[in-house]
N, C-alpha and C positions, 0 to 999 in steps of 0.2 A: 867429026861429032863426037861432042866430050861424054866422056865415059861418066856413069852414073856415080856418084858419091856412096862410098862403103859407109857402114855405121862406123867404122874405128876413124873413119877420116871426118865423120861430122863430130866425134867426139873430139878430136883433135882441135878441130876449129873453134868449137864453141869455149872449149878450155881454153884456149889462146886468147880470145876473146873477151872472156871474162875475167882471167886474171889480173890484169889491172885493177879491178874494182874490187875484187873478193880475196885477190891472192890465191895460189896455184892450186893449193889440196881444195879448198873451197869451190874453186871455179871447176874442178874435174870432176866433183860430188854434184856439183849443178847441171854440169853437162851429159854427166851419165842419168843423170834424173827427167831431165827434156827427152834426150834424146831414146830411154827404155820407154818410157810414158807414151810417147808420139809413134812408135814404132812397136808397141806392145811385148815388149819384153823385158826380162826380169835382168837384175845385176849380173847374173851367170851367164845368161843366155847375150847380153851385150859383148864378153867376152868370147862365147863359143862362136858369134854369127860375126866377127868384127868385120870378116869381109865380104860379106853380104852387100847387096847394093840397097838404097834407100829409092823406093818411088819418088816420083819428083813433087808429086801431092805432100808426102809430109817432108821433103825438104825443104819447101815452100813456107809449112807450118812451122817448123822449126826455125826457120830462118826471121819470121815473124814474131814467134817467142824470143826470139835473141833481140833483135830491133829495140822490144817494150823492156827487154830486160836492161839493156845498154842505156836506151834514150831516155825513157820516162823512169826508169828503175822501178816498176813494176815485180813485185815478190814473184817467183816462180809458180807458188802455191797457187795464186791467184790466179794465172795466167794457165796454169795447167785445170785449174777446179778444184782441185784434189789433195786432201795431205795425209799423213800416216801419223796416228798417236795409240801408242800401246798395241801394236800391230794392228788397228783396224784404219779403215782408208775413210776418211772422212771429206765433205765436200765443204770447201770454204768460199767465201765471196769476200769483198772489200766489206761487208757489211758485219764480219766478226773479223775479231784477233785469229792469228794465225797458230794454233797451239805450240808450244815449246817443247822440247825435250824434258828440260826440266820439270816439267807438269807433270811429265808422268810418273816421278817421285812421288809426288802425294798422292796417286792412285796405289804404289806399290807401298807407302807407307799406313796409309786408310786399311788396305787390303790385310795387310799383317794384323792389325790392330781392331778390325773388326769381323775375322773371317771365323770366329768361334762366336760371336755372339748368337745367340738363338731367334731365331725369326719367326714371325716376320719384325723387323724392325725398318721406323722410316729415316731418310735420309735426305739431305737439303741441298742442292749445288745453287748458291746462289750468285746470280751472275754468269749463267752457263754459257752464252756467246754460241759458238759451235755443237755442244753439249757434249766435248770431248771427256771432260771428268765424270759428267753424271752417265753414259753409255758406258764409258770404261767401268765403273763401279759397279753398275746395274748387273754389268754381263759378267763379273767376277766375285761380285758378292748376292749370290741367288739368294739369299733369306732378306735382301734389303727391299724395300718397298722407296724408290727415289722419285723424287720430284725433281723440279728445275724451273727455275724462273731467269727473266732479265727485262730490263728494261724497254729492250729494241723489238721492235714486231719481226721484222725481217731476219734477225737473230734467231728468234723462236723459231719461225718456218723453217729455217735451215737447221735447227737443232732437231726439229718433228722428223725431217728428210733423214737425218743421219742417224736415228733411233729405228726408225721405218727399217732402213736398209740395216740394221745390224739385228733386227728383230728384240730390241731393248723395250721393257716396259717400264716408261718413264709419264709420270704427268708434269707436262709444260702448263706456265701459266705465267702472266705479266706481271712485276713488280717492281717496284724502285728502292733501291736499298736503303736511302735516305729517310724513304717513308713509310714507316714502320706499318702502319694500317692496309700495306698491301702486302704483307706477309701474313700468311697462317697465324692463326691464332690457336698452336696446336704444338705438340713437344714433338721432337726429336734426338735418334740417336746420335745423326753427328750432321754437323753443317760444314759444310767444305765451298772455297770461295776463291777464286783469283781474281780481285776487284780493281779496278784502277787504282796505280800506286806511282806513277811516273811524274813527279813534279812538272808543270807547264814551261818551266823555264829550263828545261833540259832538252827539250825539244829539237833546237837548233844541234845538239850535238848526236843524237841519232842518227841512224843510217838512214839514207833518203828513203829505203825501201818501207822502213818503217814509220817514218815521222810524215811521207807524203802519201801512203797510202791504207795504212791500218785506221780503223775507226777512231778516233781523239775521244769519243764517250767512253770508249774502252779501256784507253793509254791513260789518260792525263787525270792531275788533281790540282786544284791551286797551289803555287806556292807555300802560302802561308797559312794549309791547314793540308796536308799530305796525309795524316793520318785520319780523314773524315768516314771514309767506307770501314775503317777498322773498328771505329770507335761506336758507329752504328752497329756494326755483326757483334760487338762484344756484349752491346745492350741487349739487343735481342736473343743474343744466346742466353745469358743470364737466367732470363726468364723463361726460354723454350728448349733449352736442353733439359733431357733427362740427366737423374744424379749420375753424375760420371760418363755422361755425354762428350764428344768428342768436337771442338770447333780445330780445324785447322786452317789456315791463309796462306799464299804465297804473296811474298813484299819482296820491296826492295831490299838489296844486301845490304844498303846504307842505313835503311829503316830497320832491319828488322828485331835489335834491340828496342828501339823504340814502342814499335808494335807488342813485342812482350811487356815493357811496361806499363802501358797500357793497357792489357789484359791483364794485367795483375792488379792493377788501381781497380779496375772495375768489377775487379770481385773471381774473376777465373782462378782456376788451380792449376797445380801441377803445367806451367808453362814455362814451353823448351822452344827455344832457336835450333833447327836442324840446319844443315848445309846440304846444300847440292851436291852432285859428284864431281864441279869442279872448286869444290871447298870453299863455296860463297855461302854466306848466311841468307837461304832465300826461303825458309817457309818458319811459321812459329805455330805450335801444336799446344792446345792447351784441353783442360776439362772442367767441365762445371764441378 
């Protein structure tokens, strides 16, 4: 009779299997994530319980996840159904982008900029996806009145569930950032957005997990007009931000200077390009 696999052995098995695809460091992180979630253990508990046997049903589930990660290059977050963002556990499916750690830096920057603004003040997350930005901001800026929109009804359903899960009071609605008439004719203290910004021609160079499985409409823009969403956001912000109100966007590292120049041409003030934790030009922040 074969002895049951231990937690430590499963982590090693997944690490070895995923290393050719992701490198050893990321493979180990992914392996610990999968084994931890399936067995219901935190990172510390994985170390503490490394010698504990894993039930056969859990081993089967982990093996299925591993197969889909290797053969289909499915993102682990979709397979597990959740991801972590700014300390929050959020539901994710292929209907929404997987929140990135870089986007957490937008939350931190806006928290610093807005935490002393007297409330209530209105804030719009334009193109909310999973709701990650809207929910984190609503919870950390209790003086804010957060609205969030998306063109995808599937995304809005997920965002609503995530908001309910964390008791975040957010008004969700359908919108098309390229159709100004679908956005409210009201004044905001802040507009934040992580719009599509990857030129379609870059798709073959992306990791298969992104190129094959994340929603294309939330990722890609035409090669000949990569700034179309930023142009729409700037035009809207110019007429719908309060005096001194903030527009902050995430962008392609090679486009940040162009986004900043566009914002200046459109009439935005105090335009700054901000770097992410890796030193890449990732955000543009401006005021009306």
